[in-house]
C-alpha positions as CSV (number, residue, x, y, z in Angstrom):
1,M,0.0,0.0,0.0
2,R,1.4,3.4,-0.8
3,S,1.7,6.0,1.9
4,R,-0.4,9.2,1.9
5,A,-0.4,12.5,3.7
6,I,-3.3,14.6,4.7
7,I,-3.4,17.7,2.5
8,C,-5.0,20.7,4.0
9,V,-3.9,23.6,1.7
10,L,-3.0,23.0,-1.9
11,T,0.1,24.7,-3.3
12,A,1.7,24.1,-6.6
13,G,4.6,22.3,-5.0
14,V,2.4,20.1,-2.9
15,L,0.2,19.2,-5.8
16,A,3.2,18.3,-7.9
17,C,4.4,15.9,-5.2
18,V,1.0,14.3,-4.8
19,L,0.4,13.8,-8.5
20,L,3.9,12.4,-8.9
21,A,3.4,9.9,-6.1
22,C,-0.1,8.8,-7.1
23,G,-0.1,8.9,-10.9
24,S,-3.1,8.0,-12.9
25,S,-3.8,5.2,-15.4
26,G,-7.4,5.6,-16.2
27,P,-10.6,4.8,-14.4
28,Q,-10.4,2.5,-11.4
29,T,-13.6,0.9,-10.1
30,T,-12.5,-0.9,-7.0
31,T,-10.4,0.7,-4.2
32,P,-8.1,-1.2,-1.9
33,P,-10.3,-2.8,0.8
34,D,-8.3,-1.8,3.8
35,D,-8.8,2.0,3.7
36,L,-11.5,4.1,2.0
37,T,-11.0,7.8,1.8
38,I,-13.8,10.4,1.6
39,Y,-12.5,13.7,0.4
40,S,-14.0,17.1,1.6
41,A,-13.1,20.0,-0.6
42,L,-14.3,23.4,0.5
43,P,-13.0,27.1,0.4
44,L,-11.7,27.3,3.9
45,R,-10.3,30.8,3.5
46,G,-11.8,33.9,2.1
47,A,-15.4,35.2,1.7
48,A,-16.9,31.7,1.8
49,A,-14.9,30.4,4.7
50,E,-17.5,30.8,7.4
51,R,-20.0,28.7,5.5
52,A,-17.4,26.2,4.5
53,R,-16.3,25.8,8.1
54,D,-19.9,25.0,9.1
55,V,-20.2,22.4,6.3
56,L,-16.9,20.8,7.3
57,D,-17.8,20.6,10.9
58,G,-21.1,19.1,10.0
59,E,-19.2,16.4,8.0
60,Q,-17.0,15.8,11.0
61,M,-20.1,15.3,13.2
62,A,-21.3,12.6,10.9
63,I,-17.8,10.9,10.9
64,G,-17.9,11.1,14.7
65,E,-21.2,9.3,14.8
66,I,-19.7,6.1,13.4
67,A,-16.7,6.1,15.8
68,G,-16.4,2.7,17.5
69,T,-19.2,1.1,15.4
70,P,-18.4,-2.0,13.3
71,R,-18.2,-1.3,9.6
72,T,-17.5,-3.4,6.5
73,Y,-14.6,-1.0,5.6
74,P,-12.8,1.6,7.6
75,V,-13.3,5.1,6.4
76,S,-11.1,8.2,6.8
77,L,-11.9,11.9,6.0
78,R,-9.3,14.0,4.1
79,T,-9.8,17.7,3.9
80,L,-8.7,19.9,1.0
81,D,-8.9,23.7,0.9
82,D,-9.9,24.6,-2.7
83,A,-9.7,28.4,-2.3
84,G,-7.1,30.5,-4.1
85,P,-4.0,31.9,-2.5
86,A,-5.8,35.0,-1.2
87,G,-9.0,33.1,-0.3
88,E,-10.6,33.9,-3.6
89,F,-12.4,31.5,-6.0
90,K,-9.6,30.4,-8.3
91,P,-10.4,27.7,-10.9
92,D,-6.9,26.2,-10.9
93,A,-7.1,25.6,-7.1
94,T,-10.6,24.0,-7.4
95,L,-9.4,21.8,-10.3
96,E,-6.2,20.8,-8.4
97,A,-8.3,19.6,-5.4
98,A,-10.5,17.4,-7.7
99,K,-7.4,16.0,-9.4
100,V,-5.8,15.0,-6.0
101,A,-8.9,13.0,-5.2
102,A,-9.3,11.6,-8.7
103,A,-5.6,10.4,-8.6
104,D,-6.1,8.6,-5.3
105,P,-7.0,4.9,-5.7
106,H,-8.4,4.9,-2.1
107,A,-10.9,7.7,-2.9
108,I,-14.5,6.5,-2.6
109,A,-16.4,9.8,-2.5
110,Y,-15.9,13.6,-2.6
111,V,-18.1,16.0,-0.7
112,G,-17.4,19.3,-2.3
113,G,-18.0,21.8,-5.0
114,Q,-19.6,24.4,-2.6
115,D,-21.2,26.2,-5.5
116,A,-21.9,25.7,-9.2
117,A,-18.6,27.2,-10.5
118,A,-16.6,24.8,-8.3
119,T,-18.7,21.9,-9.2
120,A,-18.4,22.5,-12.9
121,L,-14.7,22.2,-12.6
122,S,-14.4,19.3,-10.1
123,L,-17.2,17.1,-11.5
124,P,-15.7,15.9,-14.8
125,P,-12.3,14.6,-13.5
126,L,-14.1,12.9,-10.6
127,N,-16.8,11.5,-12.8
128,E,-14.2,10.1,-15.2
129,Q,-12.8,8.0,-12.3
130,G,-16.3,7.0,-11.2
131,I,-16.1,8.8,-7.9
132,L,-19.3,9.8,-6.1
133,Q,-19.5,13.6,-5.7
134,V,-22.0,15.2,-3.3
135,S,-22.2,19.0,-3.4
136,P,-23.5,20.9,-0.3
137,G,-24.6,23.9,-2.3
138,A,-24.4,23.6,-6.1
139,T,-28.0,24.4,-7.0
140,Y,-27.5,24.6,-10.8
141,D,-29.9,22.2,-12.6
142,G,-27.5,21.5,-15.4
143,F,-25.5,19.0,-13.3
144,T,-28.5,16.7,-13.2
145,G,-30.7,18.0,-16.0
146,G,-34.0,19.8,-15.9
147,D,-35.1,23.4,-16.1
148,G,-32.2,25.8,-16.5
149,S,-29.8,23.3,-18.1
150,G,-27.6,24.5,-20.9
151,A,-26.9,22.7,-24.2
152,G,-25.2,19.4,-23.8
153,E,-25.9,19.2,-20.1
154,P,-25.6,17.1,-18.0
155,A,-23.7,14.9,-20.5
156,K,-20.7,17.4,-20.6
157,Y,-20.1,16.8,-16.9
158,R,-20.2,13.0,-17.3
159,P,-17.2,11.9,-19.4
160,S,-17.7,8.4,-18.0
161,G,-21.2,8.3,-19.4
162,E,-22.6,7.6,-16.0
163,A,-24.2,9.8,-13.3
164,T,-22.1,10.2,-10.2
165,F,-23.3,13.5,-8.8
166,S,-25.9,14.5,-6.2
167,R,-26.6,17.7,-4.3
168,M,-28.0,18.6,-0.9
169,A,-29.4,22.2,-1.5
170,P,-32.6,22.7,-3.4
171,R,-32.3,23.1,-7.2
172,D,-32.4,26.5,-8.9
173,A,-35.8,25.5,-10.4
174,T,-37.1,25.3,-6.9
175,Q,-35.5,28.4,-5.4
176,S,-36.4,30.5,-8.4
177,R,-40.1,29.8,-7.7
178,A,-39.6,30.7,-4.1
179,I,-38.0,34.0,-5.0
180,A,-40.8,34.9,-7.5
181,E,-43.5,33.9,-5.0
182,L,-42.0,36.1,-2.3
183,M,-42.0,39.0,-4.7
184,H,-45.6,38.3,-5.6
185,E,-46.6,38.0,-2.0
186,H,-45.0,41.3,-1.3
187,G,-47.1,43.0,-4.0
188,C,-44.4,43.5,-6.5
189,R,-45.5,44.1,-10.2
190,R,-42.2,45.3,-11.8
191,I,-39.0,43.4,-11.1
192,A,-35.3,43.8,-11.8
193,L,-33.1,40.8,-12.5
194,L,-29.4,41.4,-11.8
195,R,-26.8,38.7,-12.2
196,A,-23.1,38.2,-11.9
197,P,-21.3,37.4,-15.2
198,S,-21.5,33.6,-15.1
199,A,-23.7,31.2,-17.0
200,F,-24.9,29.7,-13.7
201,D,-26.1,33.0,-12.4
202,A,-27.7,33.8,-15.8
203,S,-29.6,30.6,-15.6
204,L,-31.0,31.3,-12.2
205,A,-32.0,34.9,-13.2
206,E,-33.8,33.5,-16.2
207,L,-35.7,31.0,-14.1
208,V,-36.8,33.7,-11.7
209,G,-37.9,35.8,-14.7
210,K,-40.0,32.9,-16.0
211,A,-41.5,32.2,-12.6
212,A,-42.3,35.9,-12.2
213,D,-44.0,36.0,-15.6
214,R,-46.2,33.1,-14.7
215,L,-47.3,35.1,-11.6
216,G,-48.2,38.2,-13.7
217,M,-45.1,40.3,-12.9
218,R,-43.1,42.2,-15.5
219,V,-39.3,42.1,-15.8
220,V,-38.3,45.8,-16.4
221,Y,-34.5,45.3,-16.1
222,D,-32.3,42.3,-16.9
223,D,-28.6,42.6,-17.0
224,Q,-25.3,41.4,-15.6
225,V,-23.3,43.4,-13.0
226,R,-19.5,43.3,-12.5
227,T,-18.0,43.6,-9.0
228,E,-16.2,46.9,-9.4
229,P,-17.7,49.7,-7.3
230,D,-18.3,52.0,-10.3
231,A,-20.0,49.2,-12.1
232,R,-22.4,48.6,-9.2
233,E,-23.2,52.3,-8.9
234,R,-24.0,52.5,-12.7
235,A,-26.1,49.4,-12.5
236,A,-28.1,50.8,-9.5
237,Q,-28.7,54.1,-11.4
238,D,-29.8,52.2,-14.5
239,V,-32.2,50.1,-12.4
240,A,-33.6,53.2,-10.7
241,Q,-34.6,54.6,-14.1
242,R,-36.7,51.5,-14.8
243,G,-38.7,51.9,-11.7
244,P,-39.0,48.3,-10.3
245,D,-40.5,47.6,-6.9
246,C,-38.6,44.4,-6.4
247,A,-35.2,43.0,-7.4
248,T,-32.9,40.0,-7.1
249,F,-29.2,39.5,-7.6
250,A,-28.1,36.1,-8.8
251,A,-24.5,35.8,-7.6
252,T,-22.1,34.2,-5.1
253,V,-20.3,35.6,-2.1
254,H,-17.3,36.3,-4.3
255,D,-19.3,38.8,-6.4
256,A,-19.4,41.6,-3.7
257,P,-23.2,41.3,-3.4
258,A,-23.6,43.5,-0.3
259,G,-22.1,46.4,-2.2
260,L,-24.7,46.1,-5.0
261,F,-27.5,45.9,-2.5
262,R,-26.3,49.0,-0.7
263,A,-26.0,50.9,-4.0
264,L,-29.5,49.8,-5.0
265,H,-30.9,50.9,-1.6
266,H,-29.1,54.2,-1.9
267,E,-30.8,54.9,-5.3
268,M,-34.2,53.4,-4.3
269,P,-34.8,53.2,-0.6
270,G,-38.2,51.6,-1.2
271,L,-36.9,48.8,-3.4
272,W,-37.5,45.3,-1.9
273,M,-34.7,42.9,-2.7
274,V,-34.7,39.1,-2.5
275,A,-31.3,37.4,-2.4
276,P,-30.9,33.7,-3.5
277,A,-29.6,30.8,-1.5
278,A,-26.0,31.3,-2.6
279,L,-26.0,34.6,-0.6
280,S,-27.5,33.1,2.6
281,D,-24.3,33.9,4.4
282,D,-23.6,35.6,7.7
283,G,-20.8,37.7,6.1
284,V,-23.1,39.0,3.4
285,A,-25.9,39.8,6.0
286,R,-23.5,41.7,8.3
287,S,-22.2,43.8,5.4
288,L,-25.6,45.1,4.1
289,G,-25.5,48.2,6.4
290,P,-28.6,50.4,5.8
291,A,-29.8,48.1,3.1
292,A,-30.4,45.3,5.6
293,S,-34.0,46.5,6.2
294,S,-34.8,46.1,2.5
295,V,-33.2,42.7,1.8
296,V,-34.5,39.2,2.5
297,I,-32.6,36.0,1.7
298,V,-33.9,32.7,0.6
299,G,-31.7,29.9,2.1
300,P,-31.5,26.6,3.8
301,P,-33.9,25.7,6.6
302,Q,-33.1,26.6,10.2
303,P,-31.0,23.9,12.0
304,D,-33.2,22.1,14.5
305,A,-32.8,22.4,18.2
306,A,-31.1,19.0,18.7
307,F,-28.6,19.7,16.0
308,T,-27.9,23.2,17.2
309,A,-27.3,22.0,20.8
310,R,-25.0,19.2,19.7
311,F,-23.0,21.4,17.3
312,A,-22.6,24.1,19.9
313,R,-21.3,21.6,22.4
314,Q,-18.8,20.1,20.0
315,F,-17.5,23.3,18.3
316,G,-18.3,26.0,20.8
317,R,-20.5,28.1,18.5
318,P,-24.0,27.9,17.0
319,P,-24.3,26.4,13.5
320,G,-25.1,28.4,10.4
321,P,-27.8,27.1,8.2
322,W,-25.4,25.2,5.9
323,A,-24.0,23.0,8.6
324,P,-26.7,20.4,8.5
325,Y,-26.0,19.9,4.7
326,G,-22.5,18.9,5.7
327,R,-23.6,16.4,8.3
328,D,-26.4,15.0,6.0
329,A,-24.2,14.7,3.0
330,M,-21.6,12.7,5.0
331,R,-24.3,10.6,6.6
332,R,-25.7,9.7,3.2
333,V,-22.2,8.8,1.8
334,L,-21.5,6.6,4.8
335,E,-24.9,4.9,4.4
336,A,-24.3,4.3,0.7
337,I,-21.0,2.6,1.5
338,E,-22.6,0.3,4.1
339,R,-25.6,-0.4,1.8
340,A,-23.1,-1.6,-0.9
341,G,-22.0,-4.3,1.6
342,Q,-19.0,-6.2,0.5
343,D,-19.0,-4.0,-2.6
344,G,-18.5,-0.9,-0.4
345,N,-15.0,-0.5,-1.9
346,D,-16.4,-0.5,-5.4
347,R,-17.0,3.0,-6.7
348,R,-19.9,2.1,-9.0
349,A,-21.6,0.1,-6.3
350,V,-21.3,3.1,-3.9
351,V,-22.6,5.5,-6.5
352,D,-25.6,3.2,-7.3
353,A,-26.3,2.8,-3.6
354,Y,-26.2,6.6,-3.1
355,L,-28.4,7.4,-6.0
356,A,-30.9,4.8,-4.8
357,L,-31.4,6.8,-1.6
358,P,-34.5,9.1,-1.4
359,D,-33.6,12.6,-2.6
360,P,-33.0,15.1,0.1
361,P,-36.2,17.2,0.8
362,E,-36.1,20.5,-1.1
363,R,-36.8,22.8,1.9
364,L,-36.1,26.5,2.0
365,A,-36.4,29.2,4.6
366,L,-36.6,33.0,4.6
367,W,-33.8,34.8,6.4
368,R,-33.3,38.5,7.3
369,A,-30.1,40.4,8.0
370,S,-29.0,41.4,11.5
371,P,-25.8,43.0,12.9
372,T,-24.6,39.5,13.8
373,G,-25.5,37.9,10.5
374,L,-28.5,35.9,9.3
375,A,-31.7,36.0,11.3
376,Y,-34.3,33.3,10.8
377,D,-37.8,34.4,9.7
378,R,-39.8,31.4,8.6
379,E,-39.9,28.3,6.5
380,L,-41.1,28.7,2.9
381,V,-43.7,26.6,1.2
382,V,-42.9,26.5,-2.6
383,D,-45.8,25.8,-5.0
């Protein structure tokens, strides 16, 4: 058996050593039976770090639950930080993390791809090796097919020809309806759709527009916004000229969303803004300033009391709303390995066992901003 080291932060030098030691000779179905490795790849530095830390701690809770229990195969968790050098989203770092797992013959599953951009990069190399990937937060429908998918999707993410991907968070098709229904409930008739310059954000904005149209609302503004301050201010001024009463911004935490919401609030203090699940983040909520009173956020459900108490005892802080996704993703991976029985070291058998599990419930909640971060409002019922 070859020796391996736990990799916490990827650098070019470390990656080179790992790839040199591991090598790769094409898809491998069965892993060595004495040690199965589940990889966790999350941005543990930068704007998304708080959320990633919650997800990782949730994963560790699930691993802790099996300590001392008999299992067909022993399992270890290996953590990768897929953020860029300054904590930013960097495609090379995300792809490097996936390649580390893909090159490891012990790898049985990969919990990662915190959002759509990271998943789009990590999924093909993992799929090519037949490794199960479970994303805590990639809501884009194109990875599995359905409304909002682009041309050639999901096939372009499946070089092996087989499905190996699942997600924990509700799909964009579901959250787009929730966003539109909230706007309609608020009495909005004219809406503005703003989006960061990515195909994934454009897809979500388009789905919100379609859902709004079905509810009788009119899209009066639809354009992308870059992260530079002057671009945000120009966009806010352009939106104000169209006179919407509601707006949304399809983006991630890396797209400086709070700055845009503040600019929109400055131009239109009465504008009601609904942020998507990708922005259900304590850091975003704390940064809204005077716009906090005008912004609501669609996001994961509130962690239940038992989970909250246990998480606080173990980690010394309350969990954010993404933490249960980490625990539940890891629980489901571990369950799939056990359901595969003696084939629990066979990647295809584990994928099949996982995909045979009931889909996670598509539950969403409404959150508001407070000086300390997200504040729970209520659970949403999506038609």
